[in-house]
mmCIF file of the protein (N, C-alpha, C, O) and its ligand, coordinates in Angstrom:
data_MODEL
# 
_entry.id   MODEL 
# 
loop_
_entity.id 
_entity.type 
_entity.pdbx_number_of_molecules 
1 polymer     1 
2 non-polymer 1 
# 
_entity_poly.entity_id                      1 
_entity_poly.type                           'polypeptide(L)' 
_entity_poly.nstd_linkage                   no 
_entity_poly.nstd_monomer                   no 
_entity_poly.pdbx_seq_one_letter_code       
;(UNK)(UNK)(UNK)(UNK)(UNK)(UNK)(UNK)(UNK)(UNK)(UNK)(UNK)(UNK)(UNK)(UNK)(UNK)(UNK)
(UNK)(UNK)(UNK)(UNK)(UNK)(UNK)(UNK)(UNK)(UNK)(UNK)(UNK)(UNK)(UNK)(UNK)(UNK)(UNK)
(UNK)(UNK)(UNK)(UNK)(UNK)(UNK)(UNK)(UNK)(UNK)(UNK)(UNK)(UNK)(UNK)(UNK)(UNK)(UNK)
(UNK)(UNK)(UNK)(UNK)(UNK)(UNK)
;
_entity_poly.pdbx_seq_one_letter_code_can   XXXXXXXXXXXXXXXXXXXXXXXXXXXXXXXXXXXXXXXXXXXXXXXXXXXXXX 
_entity_poly.pdbx_strand_id                 A 
# 
loop_
_entity_poly_seq.entity_id 
_entity_poly_seq.num 
_entity_poly_seq.mon_id 
_entity_poly_seq.hetero 
1 1  UNK n 
1 2  UNK n 
1 3  UNK n 
1 4  UNK n 
1 5  UNK n 
1 6  UNK n 
1 7  UNK n 
1 8  UNK n 
1 9  UNK n 
1 10 UNK n 
1 11 UNK n 
1 12 UNK n 
1 13 UNK n 
1 14 UNK n 
1 15 UNK n 
1 16 UNK n 
1 17 UNK n 
1 18 UNK n 
1 19 UNK n 
1 20 UNK n 
1 21 UNK n 
1 22 UNK n 
1 23 UNK n 
1 24 UNK n 
1 25 UNK n 
1 26 UNK n 
1 27 UNK n 
1 28 UNK n 
1 29 UNK n 
1 30 UNK n 
1 31 UNK n 
1 32 UNK n 
1 33 UNK n 
1 34 UNK n 
1 35 UNK n 
1 36 UNK n 
1 37 UNK n 
1 38 UNK n 
1 39 UNK n 
1 40 UNK n 
1 41 UNK n 
1 42 UNK n 
1 43 UNK n 
1 44 UNK n 
1 45 UNK n 
1 46 UNK n 
1 47 UNK n 
1 48 UNK n 
1 49 UNK n 
1 50 UNK n 
1 51 UNK n 
1 52 UNK n 
1 53 UNK n 
1 54 UNK n 
# 
loop_
_struct_asym.id 
_struct_asym.entity_id 
A 1 
B 2 
# 
loop_
_chem_comp.id 
_chem_comp.type 
_chem_comp.mon_nstd_flag 
UNK 'L-peptide linking' . 
ZN  non-polymer         . 
# 
_pdbx_entity_nonpoly.entity_id   2 
_pdbx_entity_nonpoly.name        ? 
_pdbx_entity_nonpoly.comp_id     ZN 
# 
_pdbx_nonpoly_scheme.asym_id         B 
_pdbx_nonpoly_scheme.entity_id       2 
_pdbx_nonpoly_scheme.mon_id          ZN 
_pdbx_nonpoly_scheme.ndb_seq_num     1 
_pdbx_nonpoly_scheme.pdb_seq_num     101 
_pdbx_nonpoly_scheme.auth_seq_num    101 
_pdbx_nonpoly_scheme.pdb_mon_id      ZN 
_pdbx_nonpoly_scheme.auth_mon_id     ZN 
_pdbx_nonpoly_scheme.pdb_strand_id   A 
_pdbx_nonpoly_scheme.pdb_ins_code    . 
# 
loop_
_atom_site.group_PDB 
_atom_site.id 
_atom_site.type_symbol 
_atom_site.label_atom_id 
_atom_site.label_alt_id 
_atom_site.label_comp_id 
_atom_site.label_asym_id 
_atom_site.label_entity_id 
_atom_site.label_seq_id 
_atom_site.pdbx_PDB_ins_code 
_atom_site.Cartn_x 
_atom_site.Cartn_y 
_atom_site.Cartn_z 
_atom_site.occupancy 
_atom_site.B_iso_or_equiv 
_atom_site.pdbx_formal_charge 
_atom_site.auth_seq_id 
_atom_site.auth_comp_id 
_atom_site.auth_asym_id 
_atom_site.auth_atom_id 
_atom_site.pdbx_PDB_model_num 
ATOM   1   N  N  . UNK A 1 1  ? 0.859   -1.203  0.000  1.00 0.00 ? 1   UNK A N  1 
ATOM   2   C  CA . UNK A 1 1  ? 0.000   0.000   0.000  1.00 0.00 ? 1   UNK A CA 1 
ATOM   3   C  C  . UNK A 1 1  ? 0.892   1.249   0.000  1.00 0.00 ? 1   UNK A C  1 
ATOM   4   O  O  . UNK A 1 1  ? 1.787   1.381   0.834  1.00 0.00 ? 1   UNK A O  1 
ATOM   5   N  N  . UNK A 1 2  ? 0.641   2.141   -0.925 1.00 0.00 ? 2   UNK A N  1 
ATOM   6   C  CA . UNK A 1 2  ? 1.452   3.349   -1.018 1.00 0.00 ? 2   UNK A CA 1 
ATOM   7   C  C  . UNK A 1 2  ? 0.896   4.456   -0.134 1.00 0.00 ? 2   UNK A C  1 
ATOM   8   O  O  . UNK A 1 2  ? -0.246  4.390   0.321  1.00 0.00 ? 2   UNK A O  1 
ATOM   9   N  N  . UNK A 1 3  ? 1.698   5.451   0.098  1.00 0.00 ? 3   UNK A N  1 
ATOM   10  C  CA . UNK A 1 3  ? 1.288   6.592   0.919  1.00 0.00 ? 3   UNK A CA 1 
ATOM   11  C  C  . UNK A 1 3  ? 0.140   7.340   0.248  1.00 0.00 ? 3   UNK A C  1 
ATOM   12  O  O  . UNK A 1 3  ? -0.788  7.800   0.913  1.00 0.00 ? 3   UNK A O  1 
ATOM   13  N  N  . UNK A 1 4  ? 0.215   7.455   -1.073 1.00 0.00 ? 4   UNK A N  1 
ATOM   14  C  CA . UNK A 1 4  ? -0.848  8.147   -1.808 1.00 0.00 ? 4   UNK A CA 1 
ATOM   15  C  C  . UNK A 1 4  ? -2.159  7.399   -1.675 1.00 0.00 ? 4   UNK A C  1 
ATOM   16  O  O  . UNK A 1 4  ? -3.223  7.996   -1.507 1.00 0.00 ? 4   UNK A O  1 
ATOM   17  N  N  . UNK A 1 5  ? -2.062  6.081   -1.753 1.00 0.00 ? 5   UNK A N  1 
ATOM   18  C  CA . UNK A 1 5  ? -3.254  5.252   -1.590 1.00 0.00 ? 5   UNK A CA 1 
ATOM   19  C  C  . UNK A 1 5  ? -3.835  5.433   -0.191 1.00 0.00 ? 5   UNK A C  1 
ATOM   20  O  O  . UNK A 1 5  ? -5.051  5.529   -0.023 1.00 0.00 ? 5   UNK A O  1 
ATOM   21  N  N  . UNK A 1 6  ? -2.963  5.479   0.805  1.00 0.00 ? 6   UNK A N  1 
ATOM   22  C  CA . UNK A 1 6  ? -3.400  5.721   2.185  1.00 0.00 ? 6   UNK A CA 1 
ATOM   23  C  C  . UNK A 1 6  ? -4.175  7.022   2.293  1.00 0.00 ? 6   UNK A C  1 
ATOM   24  O  O  . UNK A 1 6  ? -5.257  7.076   2.878  1.00 0.00 ? 6   UNK A O  1 
ATOM   25  N  N  . UNK A 1 7  ? -3.603  8.065   1.720  1.00 0.00 ? 7   UNK A N  1 
ATOM   26  C  CA . UNK A 1 7  ? -4.235  9.377   1.799  1.00 0.00 ? 7   UNK A CA 1 
ATOM   27  C  C  . UNK A 1 7  ? -5.583  9.387   1.090  1.00 0.00 ? 7   UNK A C  1 
ATOM   28  O  O  . UNK A 1 7  ? -6.524  10.046  1.531  1.00 0.00 ? 7   UNK A O  1 
ATOM   29  N  N  . UNK A 1 8  ? -5.663  8.649   -0.010 1.00 0.00 ? 8   UNK A N  1 
ATOM   30  C  CA . UNK A 1 8  ? -6.921  8.589   -0.752 1.00 0.00 ? 8   UNK A CA 1 
ATOM   31  C  C  . UNK A 1 8  ? -8.000  7.901   0.081  1.00 0.00 ? 8   UNK A C  1 
ATOM   32  O  O  . UNK A 1 8  ? -9.152  8.335   0.111  1.00 0.00 ? 8   UNK A O  1 
ATOM   33  N  N  . UNK A 1 9  ? -7.606  6.821   0.758  1.00 0.00 ? 9   UNK A N  1 
ATOM   34  C  CA . UNK A 1 9  ? -8.555  6.100   1.615  1.00 0.00 ? 9   UNK A CA 1 
ATOM   35  C  C  . UNK A 1 9  ? -9.030  6.999   2.747  1.00 0.00 ? 9   UNK A C  1 
ATOM   36  O  O  . UNK A 1 9  ? -10.220 7.050   3.056  1.00 0.00 ? 9   UNK A O  1 
ATOM   37  N  N  . UNK A 1 10 ? -8.085  7.709   3.363  1.00 0.00 ? 10  UNK A N  1 
ATOM   38  C  CA . UNK A 1 10 ? -8.438  8.610   4.475  1.00 0.00 ? 10  UNK A CA 1 
ATOM   39  C  C  . UNK A 1 10 ? -9.406  9.680   3.998  1.00 0.00 ? 10  UNK A C  1 
ATOM   40  O  O  . UNK A 1 10 ? -10.373 10.009  4.685  1.00 0.00 ? 10  UNK A O  1 
ATOM   41  N  N  . UNK A 1 11 ? -9.138  10.221  2.813  1.00 0.00 ? 11  UNK A N  1 
ATOM   42  C  CA . UNK A 1 11 ? -9.967  11.295  2.281  1.00 0.00 ? 11  UNK A CA 1 
ATOM   43  C  C  . UNK A 1 11 ? -11.365 10.805  1.932  1.00 0.00 ? 11  UNK A C  1 
ATOM   44  O  O  . UNK A 1 11 ? -12.359 11.484  2.189  1.00 0.00 ? 11  UNK A O  1 
ATOM   45  N  N  . UNK A 1 12 ? -11.426 9.611   1.341  1.00 0.00 ? 12  UNK A N  1 
ATOM   46  C  CA . UNK A 1 12 ? -12.708 9.090   0.872  1.00 0.00 ? 12  UNK A CA 1 
ATOM   47  C  C  . UNK A 1 12 ? -13.518 8.430   1.984  1.00 0.00 ? 12  UNK A C  1 
ATOM   48  O  O  . UNK A 1 12 ? -14.733 8.609   2.057  1.00 0.00 ? 12  UNK A O  1 
ATOM   49  N  N  . UNK A 1 13 ? -12.852 7.669   2.849  1.00 0.00 ? 13  UNK A N  1 
ATOM   50  C  CA . UNK A 1 13 ? -13.563 6.855   3.837  1.00 0.00 ? 13  UNK A CA 1 
ATOM   51  C  C  . UNK A 1 13 ? -13.515 7.440   5.244  1.00 0.00 ? 13  UNK A C  1 
ATOM   52  O  O  . UNK A 1 13 ? -14.307 7.066   6.109  1.00 0.00 ? 13  UNK A O  1 
ATOM   53  N  N  . UNK A 1 14 ? -12.584 8.356   5.463  1.00 0.00 ? 14  UNK A N  1 
ATOM   54  C  CA . UNK A 1 14 ? -12.445 8.927   6.799  1.00 0.00 ? 14  UNK A CA 1 
ATOM   55  C  C  . UNK A 1 14 ? -11.325 8.277   7.580  1.00 0.00 ? 14  UNK A C  1 
ATOM   56  O  O  . UNK A 1 14 ? -10.894 7.163   7.283  1.00 0.00 ? 14  UNK A O  1 
ATOM   57  N  N  . UNK A 1 15 ? -10.861 9.004   8.594  1.00 0.00 ? 15  UNK A N  1 
ATOM   58  C  CA . UNK A 1 15 ? -9.715  8.549   9.385  1.00 0.00 ? 15  UNK A CA 1 
ATOM   59  C  C  . UNK A 1 15 ? -10.046 7.301   10.189 1.00 0.00 ? 15  UNK A C  1 
ATOM   60  O  O  . UNK A 1 15 ? -9.209  6.407   10.314 1.00 0.00 ? 15  UNK A O  1 
ATOM   61  N  N  . UNK A 1 16 ? -11.254 7.229   10.734 1.00 0.00 ? 16  UNK A N  1 
ATOM   62  C  CA . UNK A 1 16 ? -11.623 6.081   11.557 1.00 0.00 ? 16  UNK A CA 1 
ATOM   63  C  C  . UNK A 1 16 ? -11.601 4.788   10.749 1.00 0.00 ? 16  UNK A C  1 
ATOM   64  O  O  . UNK A 1 16 ? -11.127 3.751   11.213 1.00 0.00 ? 16  UNK A O  1 
ATOM   65  N  N  . UNK A 1 17 ? -12.130 4.879   9.523  1.00 0.00 ? 17  UNK A N  1 
ATOM   66  C  CA . UNK A 1 17 ? -12.141 3.716   8.644  1.00 0.00 ? 17  UNK A CA 1 
ATOM   67  C  C  . UNK A 1 17 ? -10.721 3.262   8.374  1.00 0.00 ? 17  UNK A C  1 
ATOM   68  O  O  . UNK A 1 17 ? -10.409 2.072   8.428  1.00 0.00 ? 17  UNK A O  1 
ATOM   69  N  N  . UNK A 1 18 ? -9.865  4.230   8.083  1.00 0.00 ? 18  UNK A N  1 
ATOM   70  C  CA . UNK A 1 18 ? -8.464  3.935   7.778  1.00 0.00 ? 18  UNK A CA 1 
ATOM   71  C  C  . UNK A 1 18 ? -7.788  3.227   8.945  1.00 0.00 ? 18  UNK A C  1 
ATOM   72  O  O  . UNK A 1 18 ? -7.105  2.219   8.760  1.00 0.00 ? 18  UNK A O  1 
ATOM   73  N  N  . UNK A 1 19 ? -7.981  3.761   10.143 1.00 0.00 ? 19  UNK A N  1 
ATOM   74  C  CA . UNK A 1 19 ? -7.349  3.183   11.329 1.00 0.00 ? 19  UNK A CA 1 
ATOM   75  C  C  . UNK A 1 19 ? -7.859  1.773   11.595 1.00 0.00 ? 19  UNK A C  1 
ATOM   76  O  O  . UNK A 1 19 ? -7.106  0.893   12.012 1.00 0.00 ? 19  UNK A O  1 
ATOM   77  N  N  . UNK A 1 20 ? -9.151  1.573   11.348 1.00 0.00 ? 20  UNK A N  1 
ATOM   78  C  CA . UNK A 1 20 ? -9.737  0.250   11.554 1.00 0.00 ? 20  UNK A CA 1 
ATOM   79  C  C  . UNK A 1 20 ? -9.133  -0.765  10.590 1.00 0.00 ? 20  UNK A C  1 
ATOM   80  O  O  . UNK A 1 20 ? -8.844  -1.905  10.955 1.00 0.00 ? 20  UNK A O  1 
ATOM   81  N  N  . UNK A 1 21 ? -8.952  -0.321  9.357  1.00 0.00 ? 21  UNK A N  1 
ATOM   82  C  CA . UNK A 1 21 ? -8.359  -1.196  8.351  1.00 0.00 ? 21  UNK A CA 1 
ATOM   83  C  C  . UNK A 1 21 ? -6.916  -1.549  8.715  1.00 0.00 ? 21  UNK A C  1 
ATOM   84  O  O  . UNK A 1 21 ? -6.487  -2.692  8.562  1.00 0.00 ? 21  UNK A O  1 
ATOM   85  N  N  . UNK A 1 22 ? -6.178  -0.551  9.200  1.00 0.00 ? 22  UNK A N  1 
ATOM   86  C  CA . UNK A 1 22 ? -4.796  -0.779  9.607  1.00 0.00 ? 22  UNK A CA 1 
ATOM   87  C  C  . UNK A 1 22 ? -4.729  -1.766  10.757 1.00 0.00 ? 22  UNK A C  1 
ATOM   88  O  O  . UNK A 1 22 ? -3.894  -2.670  10.782 1.00 0.00 ? 22  UNK A O  1 
ATOM   89  N  N  . UNK A 1 23 ? -5.634  -1.567  11.711 1.00 0.00 ? 23  UNK A N  1 
ATOM   90  C  CA . UNK A 1 23 ? -5.692  -2.423  12.887 1.00 0.00 ? 23  UNK A CA 1 
ATOM   91  C  C  . UNK A 1 23 ? -5.913  -3.874  12.473 1.00 0.00 ? 23  UNK A C  1 
ATOM   92  O  O  . UNK A 1 23 ? -5.264  -4.787  12.984 1.00 0.00 ? 23  UNK A O  1 
ATOM   93  N  N  . UNK A 1 24 ? -6.838  -4.070  11.541 1.00 0.00 ? 24  UNK A N  1 
ATOM   94  C  CA . UNK A 1 24 ? -7.154  -5.399  11.044 1.00 0.00 ? 24  UNK A CA 1 
ATOM   95  C  C  . UNK A 1 24 ? -5.912  -6.039  10.438 1.00 0.00 ? 24  UNK A C  1 
ATOM   96  O  O  . UNK A 1 24 ? -5.636  -7.223  10.627 1.00 0.00 ? 24  UNK A O  1 
ATOM   97  N  N  . UNK A 1 25 ? -5.177  -5.217  9.706  1.00 0.00 ? 25  UNK A N  1 
ATOM   98  C  CA . UNK A 1 25 ? -4.024  -5.698  8.979  1.00 0.00 ? 25  UNK A CA 1 
ATOM   99  C  C  . UNK A 1 25 ? -2.901  -6.137  9.910  1.00 0.00 ? 25  UNK A C  1 
ATOM   100 O  O  . UNK A 1 25 ? -2.205  -7.116  9.641  1.00 0.00 ? 25  UNK A O  1 
ATOM   101 N  N  . UNK A 1 26 ? -2.732  -5.404  11.003 1.00 0.00 ? 26  UNK A N  1 
ATOM   102 C  CA . UNK A 1 26 ? -1.610  -5.681  11.898 1.00 0.00 ? 26  UNK A CA 1 
ATOM   103 C  C  . UNK A 1 26 ? -1.978  -6.652  13.002 1.00 0.00 ? 26  UNK A C  1 
ATOM   104 O  O  . UNK A 1 26 ? -1.199  -6.882  13.927 1.00 0.00 ? 26  UNK A O  1 
ATOM   105 N  N  . UNK A 1 27 ? -3.174  -7.221  12.899 1.00 0.00 ? 27  UNK A N  1 
ATOM   106 C  CA . UNK A 1 27 ? -3.628  -8.138  13.937 1.00 0.00 ? 27  UNK A CA 1 
ATOM   107 C  C  . UNK A 1 27 ? -3.465  -9.583  13.483 1.00 0.00 ? 27  UNK A C  1 
ATOM   108 O  O  . UNK A 1 27 ? -3.764  -9.932  12.341 1.00 0.00 ? 27  UNK A O  1 
ATOM   109 N  N  . UNK A 1 28 ? -2.989  -10.407 14.398 1.00 0.00 ? 28  UNK A N  1 
ATOM   110 C  CA . UNK A 1 28 ? -2.836  -11.827 14.112 1.00 0.00 ? 28  UNK A CA 1 
ATOM   111 C  C  . UNK A 1 28 ? -4.206  -12.497 14.038 1.00 0.00 ? 28  UNK A C  1 
ATOM   112 O  O  . UNK A 1 28 ? -5.070  -12.265 14.884 1.00 0.00 ? 28  UNK A O  1 
ATOM   113 N  N  . UNK A 1 29 ? -4.393  -13.330 13.013 1.00 0.00 ? 29  UNK A N  1 
ATOM   114 C  CA . UNK A 1 29 ? -5.678  -14.017 12.859 1.00 0.00 ? 29  UNK A CA 1 
ATOM   115 C  C  . UNK A 1 29 ? -5.808  -15.176 13.834 1.00 0.00 ? 29  UNK A C  1 
ATOM   116 O  O  . UNK A 1 29 ? -6.910  -15.672 14.066 1.00 0.00 ? 29  UNK A O  1 
ATOM   117 N  N  . UNK A 1 30 ? -4.695  -15.609 14.404 1.00 0.00 ? 30  UNK A N  1 
ATOM   118 C  CA . UNK A 1 30 ? -4.700  -16.755 15.321 1.00 0.00 ? 30  UNK A CA 1 
ATOM   119 C  C  . UNK A 1 30 ? -5.015  -16.350 16.759 1.00 0.00 ? 30  UNK A C  1 
ATOM   120 O  O  . UNK A 1 30 ? -5.803  -17.003 17.443 1.00 0.00 ? 30  UNK A O  1 
ATOM   121 N  N  . UNK A 1 31 ? -4.386  -15.262 17.205 1.00 0.00 ? 31  UNK A N  1 
ATOM   122 C  CA . UNK A 1 31 ? -4.494  -14.943 18.634 1.00 0.00 ? 31  UNK A CA 1 
ATOM   123 C  C  . UNK A 1 31 ? -4.804  -13.463 18.899 1.00 0.00 ? 31  UNK A C  1 
ATOM   124 O  O  . UNK A 1 31 ? -4.823  -13.031 20.051 1.00 0.00 ? 31  UNK A O  1 
ATOM   125 N  N  . UNK A 1 32 ? -5.048  -12.682 17.828 1.00 0.00 ? 32  UNK A N  1 
ATOM   126 C  CA . UNK A 1 32 ? -5.306  -11.246 17.969 1.00 0.00 ? 32  UNK A CA 1 
ATOM   127 C  C  . UNK A 1 32 ? -4.086  -10.479 18.489 1.00 0.00 ? 32  UNK A C  1 
ATOM   128 O  O  . UNK A 1 32 ? -4.212  -9.358  18.982 1.00 0.00 ? 32  UNK A O  1 
ATOM   129 N  N  . UNK A 1 33 ? -2.934  -11.082 18.376 1.00 0.00 ? 33  UNK A N  1 
ATOM   130 C  CA . UNK A 1 33 ? -1.698  -10.412 18.760 1.00 0.00 ? 33  UNK A CA 1 
ATOM   131 C  C  . UNK A 1 33 ? -1.265  -9.398  17.719 1.00 0.00 ? 33  UNK A C  1 
ATOM   132 O  O  . UNK A 1 33 ? -1.907  -9.242  16.680 1.00 0.00 ? 33  UNK A O  1 
ATOM   133 N  N  . UNK A 1 34 ? -0.180  -8.718  18.006 1.00 0.00 ? 34  UNK A N  1 
ATOM   134 C  CA . UNK A 1 34 ? 0.345   -7.709  17.100 1.00 0.00 ? 34  UNK A CA 1 
ATOM   135 C  C  . UNK A 1 34 ? 1.326   -8.353  16.118 1.00 0.00 ? 34  UNK A C  1 
ATOM   136 O  O  . UNK A 1 34 ? 2.166   -9.167  16.502 1.00 0.00 ? 34  UNK A O  1 
ATOM   137 N  N  . UNK A 1 35 ? 1.199   -7.969  14.837 1.00 0.00 ? 35  UNK A N  1 
ATOM   138 C  CA . UNK A 1 35 ? 2.106   -8.484  13.826 1.00 0.00 ? 35  UNK A CA 1 
ATOM   139 C  C  . UNK A 1 35 ? 3.329   -7.586  13.714 1.00 0.00 ? 35  UNK A C  1 
ATOM   140 O  O  . UNK A 1 35 ? 3.205   -6.364  13.643 1.00 0.00 ? 35  UNK A O  1 
ATOM   141 N  N  . UNK A 1 36 ? 4.488   -8.184  13.698 1.00 0.00 ? 36  UNK A N  1 
ATOM   142 C  CA . UNK A 1 36 ? 5.725   -7.424  13.529 1.00 0.00 ? 36  UNK A CA 1 
ATOM   143 C  C  . UNK A 1 36 ? 5.816   -6.890  12.103 1.00 0.00 ? 36  UNK A C  1 
ATOM   144 O  O  . UNK A 1 36 ? 5.594   -7.627  11.143 1.00 0.00 ? 36  UNK A O  1 
ATOM   145 N  N  . UNK A 1 37 ? 6.140   -5.621  11.971 1.00 0.00 ? 37  UNK A N  1 
ATOM   146 C  CA . UNK A 1 37 ? 6.181   -5.017  10.639 1.00 0.00 ? 37  UNK A CA 1 
ATOM   147 C  C  . UNK A 1 37 ? 7.421   -5.456  9.857  1.00 0.00 ? 37  UNK A C  1 
ATOM   148 O  O  . UNK A 1 37 ? 7.478   -5.260  8.643  1.00 0.00 ? 37  UNK A O  1 
ATOM   149 N  N  . UNK A 1 38 ? 8.391   -6.032  10.515 1.00 0.00 ? 38  UNK A N  1 
ATOM   150 C  CA . UNK A 1 38 ? 9.642   -6.359  9.850  1.00 0.00 ? 38  UNK A CA 1 
ATOM   151 C  C  . UNK A 1 38 ? 9.639   -7.747  9.215  1.00 0.00 ? 38  UNK A C  1 
ATOM   152 O  O  . UNK A 1 38 ? 10.182  -7.937  8.127  1.00 0.00 ? 38  UNK A O  1 
ATOM   153 N  N  . UNK A 1 39 ? 9.031   -8.707  9.892  1.00 0.00 ? 39  UNK A N  1 
ATOM   154 C  CA . UNK A 1 39 ? 9.046   -10.061 9.328  1.00 0.00 ? 39  UNK A CA 1 
ATOM   155 C  C  . UNK A 1 39 ? 7.646   -10.671 9.219  1.00 0.00 ? 39  UNK A C  1 
ATOM   156 O  O  . UNK A 1 39 ? 7.505   -11.857 8.923  1.00 0.00 ? 39  UNK A O  1 
ATOM   157 N  N  . UNK A 1 40 ? 6.612   -9.858  9.456  1.00 0.00 ? 40  UNK A N  1 
ATOM   158 C  CA . UNK A 1 40 ? 5.219   -10.310 9.330  1.00 0.00 ? 40  UNK A CA 1 
ATOM   159 C  C  . UNK A 1 40 ? 4.893   -11.473 10.244 1.00 0.00 ? 40  UNK A C  1 
ATOM   160 O  O  . UNK A 1 40 ? 4.045   -12.306 9.921  1.00 0.00 ? 40  UNK A O  1 
ATOM   161 N  N  . UNK A 1 41 ? 5.559   -11.533 11.376 1.00 0.00 ? 41  UNK A N  1 
ATOM   162 C  CA . UNK A 1 41 ? 5.277   -12.596 12.336 1.00 0.00 ? 41  UNK A CA 1 
ATOM   163 C  C  . UNK A 1 41 ? 4.588   -12.025 13.559 1.00 0.00 ? 41  UNK A C  1 
ATOM   164 O  O  . UNK A 1 41 ? 4.847   -10.893 13.967 1.00 0.00 ? 41  UNK A O  1 
ATOM   165 N  N  . UNK A 1 42 ? 3.696   -12.835 14.144 1.00 0.00 ? 42  UNK A N  1 
ATOM   166 C  CA . UNK A 1 42 ? 2.999   -12.426 15.349 1.00 0.00 ? 42  UNK A CA 1 
ATOM   167 C  C  . UNK A 1 42 ? 3.948   -12.422 16.534 1.00 0.00 ? 42  UNK A C  1 
ATOM   168 O  O  . UNK A 1 42 ? 4.717   -13.364 16.726 1.00 0.00 ? 42  UNK A O  1 
ATOM   169 N  N  . UNK A 1 43 ? 3.892   -11.362 17.326 1.00 0.00 ? 43  UNK A N  1 
ATOM   170 C  CA . UNK A 1 43 ? 4.748   -11.285 18.513 1.00 0.00 ? 43  UNK A CA 1 
ATOM   171 C  C  . UNK A 1 43 ? 4.352   -12.324 19.554 1.00 0.00 ? 43  UNK A C  1 
ATOM   172 O  O  . UNK A 1 43 ? 5.199   -12.836 20.286 1.00 0.00 ? 43  UNK A O  1 
ATOM   173 N  N  . UNK A 1 44 ? 3.067   -12.630 19.614 1.00 0.00 ? 44  UNK A N  1 
ATOM   174 C  CA . UNK A 1 44 ? 2.550   -13.495 20.679 1.00 0.00 ? 44  UNK A CA 1 
ATOM   175 C  C  . UNK A 1 44 ? 2.701   -14.976 20.373 1.00 0.00 ? 44  UNK A C  1 
ATOM   176 O  O  . UNK A 1 44 ? 3.192   -15.733 21.209 1.00 0.00 ? 44  UNK A O  1 
ATOM   177 N  N  . UNK A 1 45 ? 2.287   -15.395 19.191 1.00 0.00 ? 45  UNK A N  1 
ATOM   178 C  CA . UNK A 1 45 ? 2.271   -16.832 18.885 1.00 0.00 ? 45  UNK A CA 1 
ATOM   179 C  C  . UNK A 1 45 ? 3.219   -17.207 17.761 1.00 0.00 ? 45  UNK A C  1 
ATOM   180 O  O  . UNK A 1 45 ? 3.344   -18.381 17.412 1.00 0.00 ? 45  UNK A O  1 
ATOM   181 N  N  . UNK A 1 46 ? 3.897   -16.197 17.184 1.00 0.00 ? 46  UNK A N  1 
ATOM   182 C  CA . UNK A 1 46 ? 4.927   -16.428 16.177 1.00 0.00 ? 46  UNK A CA 1 
ATOM   183 C  C  . UNK A 1 46 ? 4.378   -16.954 14.848 1.00 0.00 ? 46  UNK A C  1 
ATOM   184 O  O  . UNK A 1 46 ? 5.131   -17.509 14.048 1.00 0.00 ? 46  UNK A O  1 
ATOM   185 N  N  . UNK A 1 47 ? 3.086   -16.787 14.608 1.00 0.00 ? 47  UNK A N  1 
ATOM   186 C  CA . UNK A 1 47 ? 2.510   -17.194 13.338 1.00 0.00 ? 47  UNK A CA 1 
ATOM   187 C  C  . UNK A 1 47 ? 3.021   -16.296 12.220 1.00 0.00 ? 47  UNK A C  1 
ATOM   188 O  O  . UNK A 1 47 ? 3.039   -15.072 12.348 1.00 0.00 ? 47  UNK A O  1 
ATOM   189 N  N  . UNK A 1 48 ? 3.431   -16.917 11.133 1.00 0.00 ? 48  UNK A N  1 
ATOM   190 C  CA . UNK A 1 48 ? 3.865   -16.143 9.974  1.00 0.00 ? 48  UNK A CA 1 
ATOM   191 C  C  . UNK A 1 48 ? 2.638   -15.761 9.144  1.00 0.00 ? 48  UNK A C  1 
ATOM   192 O  O  . UNK A 1 48 ? 1.901   -16.629 8.677  1.00 0.00 ? 48  UNK A O  1 
ATOM   193 N  N  . UNK A 1 49 ? 2.427   -14.456 8.965  1.00 0.00 ? 49  UNK A N  1 
ATOM   194 C  CA . UNK A 1 49 ? 1.315   -13.984 8.156  1.00 0.00 ? 49  UNK A CA 1 
ATOM   195 C  C  . UNK A 1 49 ? 1.815   -13.788 6.732  1.00 0.00 ? 49  UNK A C  1 
ATOM   196 O  O  . UNK A 1 49 ? 2.730   -13.000 6.491  1.00 0.00 ? 49  UNK A O  1 
ATOM   197 N  N  . UNK A 1 50 ? 1.223   -14.493 5.808  1.00 0.00 ? 50  UNK A N  1 
ATOM   198 C  CA . UNK A 1 50 ? 1.759   -14.472 4.449  1.00 0.00 ? 50  UNK A CA 1 
ATOM   199 C  C  . UNK A 1 50 ? 1.184   -13.360 3.582  1.00 0.00 ? 50  UNK A C  1 
ATOM   200 O  O  . UNK A 1 50 ? 1.923   -12.672 2.878  1.00 0.00 ? 50  UNK A O  1 
ATOM   201 N  N  . UNK A 1 51 ? -0.118  -13.186 3.632  1.00 0.00 ? 51  UNK A N  1 
ATOM   202 C  CA . UNK A 1 51 ? -0.740  -12.214 2.723  1.00 0.00 ? 51  UNK A CA 1 
ATOM   203 C  C  . UNK A 1 51 ? -0.801  -10.825 3.348  1.00 0.00 ? 51  UNK A C  1 
ATOM   204 O  O  . UNK A 1 51 ? -1.871  -10.227 3.461  1.00 0.00 ? 51  UNK A O  1 
ATOM   205 N  N  . UNK A 1 52 ? 0.347   -10.328 3.745  1.00 0.00 ? 52  UNK A N  1 
ATOM   206 C  CA . UNK A 1 52 ? 0.388   -9.018  4.376  1.00 0.00 ? 52  UNK A CA 1 
ATOM   207 C  C  . UNK A 1 52 ? 1.485   -8.197  3.710  1.00 0.00 ? 52  UNK A C  1 
ATOM   208 O  O  . UNK A 1 52 ? 2.586   -8.688  3.463  1.00 0.00 ? 52  UNK A O  1 
ATOM   209 N  N  . UNK A 1 53 ? 1.165   -6.944  3.425  1.00 0.00 ? 53  UNK A N  1 
ATOM   210 C  CA . UNK A 1 53 ? 2.129   -6.063  2.772  1.00 0.00 ? 53  UNK A CA 1 
ATOM   211 C  C  . UNK A 1 53 ? 2.273   -4.784  3.567  1.00 0.00 ? 53  UNK A C  1 
ATOM   212 O  O  . UNK A 1 53 ? 1.285   -4.109  3.857  1.00 0.00 ? 53  UNK A O  1 
ATOM   213 N  N  . UNK A 1 54 ? 3.484   -4.455  3.914  1.00 0.00 ? 54  UNK A N  1 
ATOM   214 C  CA . UNK A 1 54 ? 3.720   -3.247  4.689  1.00 0.00 ? 54  UNK A CA 1 
ATOM   215 C  C  . UNK A 1 54 ? 4.324   -2.151  3.817  1.00 0.00 ? 54  UNK A C  1 
ATOM   216 O  O  . UNK A 1 54 ? 4.593   -1.053  4.304  1.00 0.00 ? 54  UNK A O  1 
HETATM 217 ZN ZN . ZN  B 2 .  ? -0.664  -14.626 17.042 1.00 0.00 2 101 ZN  A ZN 1 
# 
């Protein structure tokens, strides 16, 4: 996701929508833990998230 795309989403959908989408993206599907932005792995359960792009 590019910065321009981010700004477009914020402008069209609002800041709350954007933050919610980000939250979803950085959340582990296994345990609701936080996903590491560097290796796409969950901090809590170490699950590798494959379909994630930072
Ligand atoms: Zn997890």
